[in-house]
BADO-73166 format. One record per residue: residue in three letters; x, y, z of N, C-alpha, C, O in turn. Coordinates in steps of 0.02 Angstrom, whole numbers, plus 50000, padded with zeros to 5 digits. Each point is the difference from the previous one (the first is absolute). Layout:
<nodes>
+------+-------+-------+-------+-------+-------+-------+-------+-------+-------+-------+-------+-------+
| type |   n.x |   n.y |   n.z |  ca.x |  ca.y |  ca.z |   c.x |   c.y |   c.z |   o.x |   o.y |   o.z |
+------+-------+-------+-------+-------+-------+-------+-------+-------+-------+-------+-------+-------+
|  ALA |     X |     Y |     Z |     X |     Y |     Z |     X |     Y |     Z |     X |     Y |     Z |
...
+------+-------+-------+-------+-------+-------+-------+-------+-------+-------+-------+-------+-------+
</nodes>
This chain:
<nodes>
+------+-------+-------+-------+-------+-------+-------+-------+-------+-------+-------+-------+-------+
| type |   n.x |   n.y |   n.z |  ca.x |  ca.y |  ca.z |   c.x |   c.y |   c.z |   o.x |   o.y |   o.z |
+------+-------+-------+-------+-------+-------+-------+-------+-------+-------+-------+-------+-------+
|  MET | 49471 | 49755 | 49533 | 49977 | 50058 | 50037 | 49936 | 49983 | 50037 | 49991 | 50019 | 50058 |
|  GLN | 49964 | 49945 | 49908 | 49936 | 49983 | 50031 | 50011 | 49962 | 50065 | 49968 | 50014 | 50050 |
|  ALA | 50078 | 49937 | 49949 | 50012 | 49959 | 50060 | 50028 | 50043 | 50056 | 49979 | 49992 | 50058 |
|  LEU | 50067 | 50053 | 49927 | 50028 | 50044 | 50051 | 49946 | 50045 | 50029 | 49996 | 50008 | 50060 |
|  ILE | 49963 | 50020 | 49897 | 49947 | 50045 | 50023 | 49951 | 49962 | 50043 | 49979 | 50024 | 50052 |
|  VAL | 50001 | 49916 | 49926 | 49953 | 49959 | 50038 | 50029 | 49983 | 50068 | 49964 | 50004 | 50050 |
|  SER | 50100 | 49977 | 49953 | 50030 | 49983 | 50065 | 50003 | 50060 | 50047 | 49989 | 49994 | 50060 |
|  LEU | 50025 | 50065 | 49912 | 50000 | 50061 | 50042 | 49930 | 50016 | 50025 | 49992 | 50021 | 50057 |
|  LEU | 49958 | 49971 | 49900 | 49931 | 50015 | 50020 | 49975 | 49949 | 50052 | 49965 | 50019 | 50046 |
|  ILE | 50054 | 49917 | 49946 | 49981 | 49950 | 50049 | 50033 | 50015 | 50067 | 49968 | 49996 | 50053 |
|  ALA | 50095 | 50023 | 49945 | 50035 | 50017 | 50062 | 49967 | 50059 | 50034 | 49995 | 50001 | 50061 |
|  ALA | 49982 | 50048 | 49900 | 49967 | 50059 | 50028 | 49934 | 49982 | 50033 | 49979 | 50032 | 50047 |
|  ALA | 49988 | 49916 | 49928 | 49935 | 49980 | 50026 | 50005 | 49954 | 50061 | 49950 | 49988 | 50033 |
|  SER | 50110 | 49986 | 49981 | 50009 | 49955 | 50057 | 49986 | 50035 | 50065 | 50019 | 50058 | 50009 |
|  PRO | 49948 | 49908 | 50037 | 49985 | 50033 | 50064 | 50063 | 50013 | 50039 | 50045 | 49958 | 50002 |
|  ALA | 49959 | 50100 | 50028 | 50058 | 50018 | 50041 | 49995 | 49964 | 50068 | 49946 | 49984 | 50023 |
|  LEU | 50111 | 50005 | 50006 | 50001 | 49972 | 50067 | 49971 | 50051 | 50049 | 49998 | 50060 | 49985 |
|  ALA | 49981 | 49917 | 50071 | 49969 | 50044 | 50050 | 50046 | 50059 | 50015 | 50061 | 49994 | 50003 |
|  GLN | 49908 | 50063 | 50007 | 50037 | 50061 | 50015 | 50036 | 49993 | 50067 | 49969 | 49988 | 50052 |
|  ALA | 50095 | 50019 | 49947 | 50040 | 49998 | 50061 | 50013 | 50072 | 50022 | 49996 | 50046 | 49960 |
|  PRO | 50019 | 49963 | 50104 | 50017 | 50068 | 50021 | 50062 | 50024 | 49963 | 50043 | 49961 | 49980 |
|  ALA | 49961 | 50104 | 50011 | 50057 | 50029 | 49964 | 50064 | 49985 | 50038 | 50002 | 50008 | 50061 |
|  PRO | 50050 | 49971 | 49904 | 50064 | 49987 | 50033 | 50031 | 50064 | 50026 | 49986 | 50055 | 49974 |
|  SER | 50055 | 49939 | 50077 | 50034 | 50058 | 50028 | 50053 | 50026 | 49952 | 50020 | 49966 | 49953 |
|  LYS | 50002 | 50095 | 50059 | 50054 | 50029 | 49958 | 50063 | 49958 | 50005 | 50035 | 49990 | 49951 |
|  ASP | 49980 | 49987 | 50109 | 50060 | 49958 | 50010 | 49995 | 49935 | 49960 | 50048 | 49979 | 49968 |
|  ALA | 49893 | 49990 | 50034 | 49990 | 49938 | 49964 | 50005 | 50012 | 49924 | 50029 | 49959 | 49965 |
|  LEU | 49943 | 50096 | 50011 | 50004 | 50015 | 49928 | 50073 | 50014 | 49979 | 50021 | 49978 | 49946 |
|  ALA | 50016 | 50058 | 50096 | 50070 | 50013 | 49983 | 50041 | 49936 | 49997 | 50038 | 49989 | 49954 |
|  LEU | 49952 | 49968 | 50096 | 50034 | 49935 | 50000 | 49977 | 49957 | 49941 | 50041 | 49968 | 49967 |
|  GLY | 49894 | 50032 | 50021 | 49973 | 49962 | 49944 | 50030 | 50021 | 49934 | 50014 | 49958 | 49957 |
|  GLY | 49996 | 50107 | 50034 | 50031 | 50025 | 49939 | 50071 | 49977 | 49992 | 50021 | 49979 | 49946 |
|  ARG | 50017 | 50025 | 50108 | 50070 | 49977 | 49996 | 50003 | 49925 | 49986 | 50043 | 49977 | 49962 |
|  ILE | 49913 | 49985 | 50070 | 50000 | 49928 | 49990 | 49979 | 49983 | 49929 | 50030 | 49956 | 49969 |
|  ALA | 49919 | 50078 | 50005 | 49978 | 49986 | 49931 | 50057 | 50010 | 49951 | 50009 | 49960 | 49955 |
|  HIS | 50029 | 50094 | 50054 | 50057 | 50013 | 49955 | 50053 | 49945 | 50006 | 50028 | 49978 | 49950 |
|  ALA | 49985 | 50000 | 50111 | 50051 | 49949 | 50011 | 49976 | 49931 | 49980 | 50039 | 49960 | 49973 |
|  ALA | 49897 | 50025 | 50039 | 49974 | 49933 | 49987 | 49983 | 49989 | 49927 | 50003 | 49943 | 49976 |
|  GLN | 49978 | 50110 | 49990 | 49974 | 49991 | 49932 | 50032 | 50049 | 49951 | 49966 | 50042 | 49971 |
|  PRO | 50100 | 49953 | 50020 | 50033 | 50047 | 49955 | 49977 | 49992 | 49927 | 50011 | 50046 | 49960 |
|  GLN | 49959 | 49899 | 50023 | 49977 | 49987 | 49932 | 49934 | 50035 | 49984 | 49977 | 49997 | 49942 |
|  ILE | 49992 | 50036 | 50106 | 49933 | 50027 | 49990 | 49998 | 50054 | 49945 | 49950 | 50005 | 49964 |
|  GLU | 50103 | 50033 | 50029 | 50001 | 50051 | 49948 | 50001 | 49968 | 49931 | 49969 | 50024 | 49953 |
|  ARG | 50067 | 49920 | 50041 | 50001 | 49963 | 49937 | 49930 | 49974 | 49983 | 49979 | 50000 | 49942 |
|  GLY | 49984 | 49979 | 50109 | 49932 | 49978 | 49990 | 49955 | 50055 | 49974 | 49958 | 49988 | 49956 |
|  LEU | 50051 | 50073 | 50070 | 49961 | 50056 | 49976 | 50018 | 50016 | 49928 | 49956 | 50014 | 49959 |
|  HIS | 50108 | 49984 | 50025 | 50022 | 50009 | 49930 | 49967 | 49948 | 49955 | 49976 | 50017 | 49946 |
|  ASN | 50022 | 49921 | 50077 | 49970 | 49946 | 49960 | 49926 | 50012 | 49988 | 49975 | 49987 | 49945 |
|  ILE | 49989 | 50038 | 50105 | 49929 | 50014 | 49992 | 49990 | 50054 | 49947 | 49959 | 49993 | 49955 |
|  ILE | 50079 | 50061 | 50050 | 49993 | 50056 | 49954 | 50023 | 49980 | 49930 | 49968 | 50017 | 49951 |
|  ASP | 50088 | 49947 | 50045 | 50023 | 49975 | 49934 | 49948 | 49953 | 49970 | 49990 | 50000 | 49939 |
|  GLY | 49978 | 49960 | 50103 | 49948 | 49954 | 49976 | 49940 | 50037 | 49973 | 49972 | 49980 | 49948 |
|  LEU | 50008 | 50074 | 50085 | 49945 | 50041 | 49974 | 50017 | 50026 | 49930 | 49959 | 49997 | 49955 |
|  ALA | 50102 | 50029 | 50038 | 50021 | 50028 | 49936 | 50004 | 49946 | 49946 | 49976 | 50010 | 49944 |
|  ALA | 50053 | 49933 | 50073 | 50006 | 49946 | 49951 | 49932 | 49973 | 49978 | 49989 | 49988 | 49941 |
|  ASN | 49967 | 50002 | 50108 | 49933 | 49976 | 49983 | 49962 | 50052 | 49958 | 49963 | 49982 | 49955 |
|  TYR | 50048 | 50081 | 50060 | 49968 | 50052 | 49960 | 50025 | 49998 | 49928 | 49961 | 50003 | 49953 |
|  ARG | 50105 | 49991 | 50039 | 50029 | 49996 | 49932 | 49970 | 49941 | 49961 | 49982 | 50007 | 49942 |
|  ASN | 50013 | 49935 | 50092 | 49972 | 49940 | 49967 | 49927 | 50010 | 49980 | 49980 | 49982 | 49945 |
|  ASP | 49981 | 50047 | 50099 | 49929 | 50012 | 49985 | 49991 | 50051 | 49945 | 49957 | 49993 | 49957 |
|  VAL | 50083 | 50060 | 50045 | 49994 | 50053 | 49950 | 50021 | 49975 | 49931 | 49972 | 50021 | 49950 |
|  ALA | 50075 | 49933 | 50047 | 50022 | 49972 | 49936 | 49941 | 49967 | 49964 | 49999 | 49998 | 49938 |
|  LYS | 49953 | 49977 | 50099 | 49941 | 49967 | 49971 | 49949 | 50050 | 49973 | 49958 | 49982 | 49958 |
|  THR | 50044 | 50080 | 50067 | 49950 | 50049 | 49981 | 50021 | 50046 | 49944 | 49958 | 50031 | 49967 |
|  GLY | 50107 | 49974 | 50020 | 50024 | 50045 | 49949 | 50015 | 50070 | 50025 | 50026 | 50041 | 49962 |
|  LEU | 49960 | 49973 | 50101 | 50019 | 50065 | 50029 | 50076 | 50003 | 50008 | 50033 | 49948 | 50008 |
|  ALA | 49993 | 50111 | 49991 | 50072 | 50009 | 50010 | 50015 | 50004 | 50075 | 49959 | 50024 | 50040 |
|  VAL | 50100 | 49952 | 49979 | 50024 | 50006 | 50068 | 50050 | 50057 | 50002 | 50048 | 50001 | 49962 |
|  ASP | 49940 | 50046 | 50082 | 50047 | 50055 | 50010 | 50052 | 49976 | 50051 | 49991 | 50007 | 50060 |
|  GLU | 50064 | 49964 | 49914 | 50050 | 49969 | 50043 | 50031 | 50048 | 50049 | 50012 | 49983 | 50058 |
|  ARG | 50001 | 50078 | 49921 | 50030 | 50049 | 50045 | 49953 | 50015 | 50058 | 50021 | 50002 | 50058 |
|  SER | 49916 | 50009 | 49927 | 49951 | 50012 | 50054 | 49993 | 49940 | 50045 | 49996 | 50007 | 50061 |
|  LEU | 50003 | 49933 | 49910 | 49994 | 49939 | 50039 | 50059 | 49993 | 50049 | 49991 | 49982 | 50057 |
|  GLU | 50069 | 50034 | 49919 | 50059 | 49998 | 50043 | 49997 | 50053 | 50055 | 50013 | 49986 | 50058 |
|  ASP | 49968 | 50075 | 49922 | 49995 | 50054 | 50049 | 49948 | 49985 | 50053 | 50010 | 50012 | 50060 |
|  VAL | 49933 | 49961 | 49919 | 49947 | 49982 | 50046 | 50023 | 49945 | 50047 | 49986 | 50002 | 50060 |
|  GLY | 50051 | 49949 | 49914 | 50026 | 49946 | 50042 | 50046 | 50026 | 50055 | 49994 | 49981 | 50058 |
|  ARG | 50052 | 50063 | 49923 | 50045 | 50030 | 50050 | 49962 | 50041 | 50051 | 50012 | 49996 | 50060 |
|  SER | 49941 | 50043 | 49916 | 49960 | 50043 | 50044 | 49959 | 49959 | 50049 | 49996 | 50015 | 50059 |
|  GLU | 49973 | 49932 | 49916 | 49959 | 49958 | 50044 | 50044 | 49963 | 50050 | 49979 | 49992 | 50058 |
|  PHE | 50079 | 49985 | 49923 | 50046 | 49968 | 50047 | 50017 | 50049 | 50056 | 49997 | 49983 | 50059 |
|  ASP | 50022 | 50078 | 49922 | 50018 | 50051 | 50049 | 49943 | 50016 | 50047 | 50010 | 50013 | 50060 |
|  ALA | 49928 | 49987 | 49914 | 49942 | 50017 | 50041 | 49980 | 49941 | 50045 | 49978 | 50011 | 50057 |
|  ALA | 50028 | 49928 | 49918 | 49977 | 49942 | 50037 | 50050 | 49975 | 50052 | 49980 | 49970 | 50050 |
|  LEU | 50084 | 50042 | 49938 | 50051 | 49973 | 50045 | 49991 | 50021 | 50073 | 50002 | 49958 | 50044 |
|  PRO | 49989 | 50107 | 49971 | 49990 | 50017 | 50070 | 49937 | 49970 | 50030 | 49998 | 49983 | 50059 |
|  LEU | 49949 | 50010 | 49901 | 49939 | 49968 | 50024 | 50013 | 49927 | 50016 | 49974 | 49973 | 50049 |
|  LEU | 50066 | 49995 | 49910 | 50016 | 49930 | 50011 | 50041 | 49991 | 50064 | 49983 | 49957 | 50041 |
|  TRP | 50069 | 50084 | 49968 | 50041 | 49993 | 50060 | 49961 | 50019 | 50063 | 50007 | 49968 | 50052 |
|  ASP | 49951 | 50084 | 49944 | 49958 | 50018 | 50058 | 49952 | 49943 | 50016 | 49988 | 49984 | 50058 |
|  GLY | 49984 | 49986 | 49889 | 49955 | 49944 | 50010 | 50035 | 49940 | 50031 | 49973 | 49967 | 50044 |
|  MET | 50088 | 50020 | 49934 | 50038 | 49944 | 50028 | 50018 | 50013 | 50073 | 50000 | 49954 | 50041 |
|  ALA | 50015 | 50108 | 49976 | 50013 | 50017 | 50071 | 49939 | 49983 | 50041 | 50005 | 49972 | 50055 |
|  LYS | 49937 | 50045 | 49919 | 49937 | 49986 | 50036 | 49988 | 49925 | 50004 | 49976 | 49975 | 50052 |
|  VAL | 50039 | 49988 | 49895 | 49992 | 49927 | 50001 | 50040 | 49970 | 50058 | 49973 | 49960 | 50038 |
|  TYR | 50089 | 50059 | 49968 | 50042 | 49973 | 50054 | 49975 | 50023 | 50068 | 49998 | 49961 | 50048 |
|  ALA | 49982 | 50103 | 49957 | 49977 | 50027 | 50064 | 49934 | 49968 | 50021 | 49987 | 49994 | 50060 |
|  GLN | 49970 | 49986 | 49892 | 49937 | 49968 | 50017 | 50010 | 49926 | 50018 | 49960 | 49972 | 50038 |
|  THR | 50091 | 49998 | 49936 | 50010 | 49928 | 50009 | 50037 | 49984 | 50064 | 49984 | 49950 | 50033 |
|  TYR | 50064 | 50091 | 49985 | 50044 | 49983 | 50056 | 49992 | 50050 | 50057 | 49983 | 50058 | 49989 |
|  THR | 50029 | 49918 | 50072 | 50001 | 50045 | 50058 | 50063 | 50043 | 49997 | 50045 | 49986 | 49960 |
|  LEU | 49958 | 50064 | 50082 | 50059 | 50043 | 50002 | 50063 | 49961 | 50018 | 50053 | 50010 | 49971 |
|  ASP | 49940 | 49945 | 50078 | 50058 | 49958 | 50018 | 50021 | 49955 | 49943 | 50060 | 49990 | 49988 |
|  GLU | 49892 | 49981 | 49976 | 50017 | 49958 | 49943 | 50033 | 50041 | 49945 | 50047 | 49976 | 49967 |
|  LEU | 49929 | 50084 | 50022 | 50031 | 50044 | 49950 | 50073 | 50015 | 50018 | 50043 | 50001 | 49956 |
|  LYS | 49970 | 50010 | 50108 | 50069 | 50012 | 50022 | 50044 | 49939 | 49986 | 50057 | 50006 | 49979 |
|  THR | 49916 | 49935 | 50034 | 50037 | 49938 | 49986 | 50012 | 49992 | 49925 | 50055 | 49982 | 49979 |
|  LEU | 49893 | 50032 | 49981 | 50008 | 49996 | 49928 | 50052 | 50049 | 49974 | 50038 | 49984 | 49955 |
|  GLU | 49963 | 50076 | 50073 | 50049 | 50050 | 49978 | 50071 | 49975 | 50011 | 50043 | 50006 | 49956 |
|  VAL | 49969 | 49965 | 50101 | 50067 | 49972 | 50015 | 50014 | 49943 | 49952 | 50055 | 49996 | 49972 |
|  TYR | 49897 | 49960 | 50019 | 50009 | 49943 | 49956 | 50018 | 50023 | 49929 | 50049 | 49976 | 49971 |
|  TYR | 49912 | 50069 | 50001 | 50011 | 50021 | 49930 | 50062 | 50045 | 49993 | 50027 | 50007 | 49945 |
|  ARG | 49995 | 50024 | 50109 | 50063 | 50036 | 49997 | 50058 | 49950 | 49988 | 50048 | 50015 | 49965 |
|  LEU | 49946 | 49927 | 50066 | 50051 | 49948 | 49992 | 49990 | 49957 | 49938 | 50048 | 49974 | 49973 |
|  HIS | 49889 | 50019 | 50004 | 49983 | 49957 | 49943 | 49955 | 50037 | 49950 | 49942 | 49980 | 49992 |
|  PRO | 50082 | 50072 | 49975 | 49956 | 50039 | 49955 | 49970 | 49956 | 49945 | 50036 | 49964 | 49965 |
|  GLY | 49899 | 50040 | 50029 | 49965 | 49964 | 49947 | 49993 | 49925 | 50009 | 49972 | 49967 | 49957 |
|  ASP | 50053 | 50006 | 50098 | 49999 | 49928 | 50011 | 49952 | 49983 | 50057 | 50015 | 50011 | 50059 |
|  SER | 49927 | 49962 | 49924 | 49952 | 49982 | 50052 | 50000 | 49925 | 50014 | 49956 | 49975 | 50035 |
|  THR | 50093 | 49989 | 49939 | 50001 | 49927 | 50008 | 50015 | 49977 | 50071 | 49983 | 49944 | 50019 |
|  LYS | 50050 | 50098 | 50021 | 50019 | 49979 | 50067 | 49966 | 50042 | 50054 | 50026 | 50010 | 50055 |
|  LEU | 49914 | 50016 | 49928 | 49963 | 50040 | 50049 | 49984 | 49957 | 50062 | 49987 | 49940 | 49994 |
|  PRO | 50014 | 50090 | 50065 | 49977 | 49963 | 50059 | 49929 | 49974 | 49988 | 49959 | 50033 | 49967 |
|  ALA | 50026 | 49909 | 50059 | 49936 | 49965 | 49987 | 49939 | 50044 | 50015 | 49952 | 50000 | 49962 |
|  ALA | 50050 | 50036 | 50094 | 49942 | 50041 | 50019 | 49987 | 50055 | 49948 | 49942 | 50017 | 49987 |
|  LEU | 50110 | 50009 | 49983 | 49991 | 50052 | 49949 | 49981 | 49969 | 49933 | 49958 | 50027 | 49964 |
|  ALA | 50072 | 49917 | 50019 | 49984 | 49965 | 49938 | 49926 | 49978 | 50000 | 49969 | 49997 | 49948 |
|  ALA | 50005 | 49988 | 50111 | 49930 | 49978 | 50006 | 49951 | 50054 | 49977 | 49943 | 49986 | 49985 |
|  LYS | 50080 | 50076 | 50014 | 49956 | 50055 | 49979 | 50006 | 50017 | 49926 | 49970 | 50048 | 49977 |
|  ASN | 50069 | 49913 | 49986 | 50009 | 50013 | 49928 | 49934 | 50000 | 49962 | 49989 | 50042 | 49956 |
|  LEU | 49966 | 49912 | 50059 | 49936 | 49996 | 49965 | 49959 | 50063 | 50013 | 49971 | 50028 | 49953 |
|  GLU | 50027 | 49995 | 50109 | 49964 | 50061 | 50016 | 50031 | 50060 | 49963 | 49964 | 50042 | 49973 |
|  ARG | 50102 | 49962 | 50026 | 50034 | 50054 | 49964 | 49984 | 49998 | 49926 | 49987 | 50051 | 49969 |
|  GLN | 50013 | 49889 | 50003 | 49984 | 49993 | 49929 | 49928 | 50021 | 49985 | 49986 | 50028 | 49947 |
|  GLN | 49968 | 49959 | 50099 | 49931 | 50022 | 49991 | 49996 | 50076 | 49999 | 49964 | 50030 | 49960 |
|  HIS | 50074 | 50003 | 50084 | 50002 | 50073 | 50001 | 50031 | 50026 | 49935 | 49979 | 50051 | 49973 |
|  GLU | 50072 | 49914 | 50002 | 50031 | 50020 | 49937 | 49950 | 49994 | 49942 | 50000 | 50042 | 49955 |
|  GLN | 49959 | 49906 | 50046 | 49949 | 49992 | 49948 | 49949 | 50057 | 50002 | 49978 | 50024 | 49949 |
|  GLU | 50005 | 49997 | 50112 | 49955 | 50058 | 50007 | 50032 | 50062 | 49969 | 49967 | 50039 | 49966 |
|  LEU | 50097 | 49970 | 50047 | 50036 | 50057 | 49973 | 49999 | 49999 | 49924 | 49987 | 50051 | 49968 |
|  VAL | 50027 | 49891 | 50003 | 49998 | 49993 | 49927 | 49930 | 50015 | 49974 | 49992 | 50031 | 49947 |
|  ALA | 49957 | 49945 | 50089 | 49931 | 50012 | 49979 | 49983 | 50074 | 50001 | 49960 | 50024 | 49960 |
|  GLN | 50071 | 50014 | 50084 | 49989 | 50072 | 50003 | 50041 | 50037 | 49948 | 49975 | 50045 | 49966 |
|  LEU | 50088 | 49936 | 50026 | 50045 | 50037 | 49955 | 49993 | 49980 | 49927 | 50007 | 50042 | 49956 |
|  GLY | 49979 | 49895 | 50030 | 49997 | 49976 | 49931 | 49953 | 50040 | 49956 | 50020 | 50026 | 49948 |
|  PRO | 49917 | 49979 | 50071 | 49954 | 50039 | 49959 | 50019 | 50074 | 49994 | 49990 | 50031 | 49948 |
|  ARG | 50038 | 49996 | 50106 | 50021 | 50070 | 49998 | 50057 | 50011 | 49951 | 50000 | 50048 | 49961 |
|  ILE | 50048 | 49905 | 50040 | 50057 | 50004 | 49953 | 49974 | 49995 | 49929 | 50020 | 50039 | 49956 |
|  MET | 49936 | 49913 | 50032 | 49974 | 49991 | 49932 | 49961 | 50062 | 49977 | 50010 | 50023 | 49944 |
|  GLN | 49947 | 50003 | 50099 | 49960 | 50058 | 49980 | 50045 | 50062 | 49989 | 49990 | 50037 | 49952 |
|  ASP | 50058 | 49974 | 50093 | 50045 | 50057 | 49991 | 50043 | 49993 | 49938 | 50009 | 50048 | 49963 |
|  PHE | 50016 | 49891 | 50025 | 50042 | 49987 | 49942 | 49962 | 50017 | 49936 | 50023 | 50038 | 49958 |
|  PHE | 49917 | 49931 | 50035 | 49963 | 50011 | 49938 | 49967 | 50069 | 49998 | 49991 | 50028 | 49946 |
|  GLY | 49992 | 49999 | 50111 | 49974 | 50068 | 50001 | 50051 | 50049 | 49973 | 49983 | 50044 | 49959 |
|  ASP | 50078 | 49948 | 50063 | 50054 | 50044 | 49976 | 50014 | 49987 | 49926 | 50005 | 50047 | 49960 |
|  TYR | 50002 | 49889 | 50022 | 50015 | 49984 | 49930 | 49944 | 50023 | 49954 | 50012 | 50031 | 49948 |
|  CYS | 49926 | 49955 | 50070 | 49943 | 50018 | 49957 | 49989 | 50075 | 49997 | 49967 | 50025 | 49954 |
|  SER | 50060 | 50012 | 50094 | 49996 | 50073 | 49996 | 50051 | 50028 | 49950 | 49994 | 50056 | 49977 |
|  ARG | 50058 | 49903 | 50007 | 50052 | 50021 | 49954 | 49990 | 49972 | 49930 | 50023 | 50030 | 49951 |
|  SER | 49944 | 49913 | 50044 | 49994 | 49964 | 49937 | 49929 | 49972 | 49994 | 49961 | 50001 | 50047 |
|  THR | 50024 | 49975 | 49894 | 49934 | 49971 | 49987 | 49997 | 49929 | 50028 | 50045 | 49960 | 49989 |
|  CYS | 49903 | 50026 | 50049 | 49989 | 49933 | 50027 | 49930 | 49977 | 49979 | 49955 | 50040 | 49992 |
|  SER | 50038 | 49895 | 50000 | 49935 | 49972 | 49983 | 49954 | 50004 | 50061 | 50023 | 50005 | 50057 |
|  ASP | 49912 | 49993 | 49930 | 49952 | 50001 | 50055 | 50005 | 49938 | 50043 | 49984 | 50002 | 50060 |
|  SER | 50037 | 49941 | 49912 | 50007 | 49940 | 50040 | 50056 | 50009 | 50053 | 49992 | 49977 | 50056 |
|  ILE | 50062 | 50055 | 49925 | 50054 | 50015 | 50049 | 49975 | 50050 | 50051 | 50011 | 49992 | 50060 |
|  ARG | 49955 | 50060 | 49916 | 49974 | 50052 | 50045 | 49950 | 49969 | 50049 | 50002 | 50015 | 50060 |
|  ARG | 49955 | 49941 | 49916 | 49950 | 49967 | 50043 | 50034 | 49957 | 50052 | 49984 | 50003 | 50059 |
|  ALA | 50064 | 49956 | 49919 | 50035 | 49955 | 50046 | 50037 | 50038 | 50054 | 50007 | 49976 | 50056 |
|  ALA | 50017 | 50084 | 49927 | 50037 | 50040 | 50048 | 49955 | 50046 | 50041 | 50024 | 50038 | 50042 |
|  GLY | 49911 | 49960 | 49944 | 49953 | 50043 | 50037 | 50001 | 50072 | 49979 | 49984 | 50045 | 50039 |
|  LEU | 50035 | 49967 | 49898 | 50003 | 50068 | 49973 | 49937 | 50016 | 49961 | 49966 | 49954 | 49977 |
|  PRO | 50018 | 50110 | 50014 | 49942 | 50018 | 49960 | 50009 | 49977 | 49927 | 50055 | 50002 | 49973 |
|  LEU | 49891 | 49976 | 49998 | 50002 | 49975 | 49931 | 49994 | 50058 | 49951 | 49970 | 50052 | 50014 |
|  ARG | 50058 | 49937 | 49927 | 49996 | 50050 | 49947 | 49951 | 49980 | 49947 | 49984 | 50040 | 49956 |
|  GLY | 49991 | 49898 | 50046 | 49951 | 49977 | 49952 | 50029 | 49974 | 49936 | 49965 | 49995 | 49950 |
|  GLY | 50099 | 49987 | 50050 | 50033 | 49979 | 49939 | 50001 | 49925 | 49986 | 50016 | 49980 | 49945 |
|  ASP | 49965 | 49978 | 50106 | 50001 | 49928 | 49982 | 49946 | 49963 | 50032 | 49994 | 49940 | 49990 |
+------+-------+-------+-------+-------+-------+-------+-------+-------+-------+-------+-------+-------+
</nodes>
């Protein structure tokens, strides 16, 4: 749990890339469609993050002797997934819209319609922007990661007893118990 929390906090402290002008509505709409076609595995990644938070919490709690409210932990995981998913997809739409021009987005849309989830044969000019897109994705993770963690533990700790170390790591008010 400590390593996951530290990595989320480091990501949150990373400097953001320079502010770009807001993408157009057309670019955001295309970016959203492309994100869904290019990265169908993204929802599984969000599940893995949330499942990882729960698993790490279980492991840490086992060392303290506190009980884990499994039903609440499951409910909180589902709730956080449902809350974070639209933020993730909206963020991914913005990532694509910030990285590519409108014409490039149109080309990507056609490409991913023919090759869903396969970026191995992208045209060279579009593939050349992969590093920039990945940097924008890292910014998105830096923004969403701490929010997901805080919301997850905020919800769980409002339903069940949590140690002050968990509350502190998640940015929640302390109760003075540890």
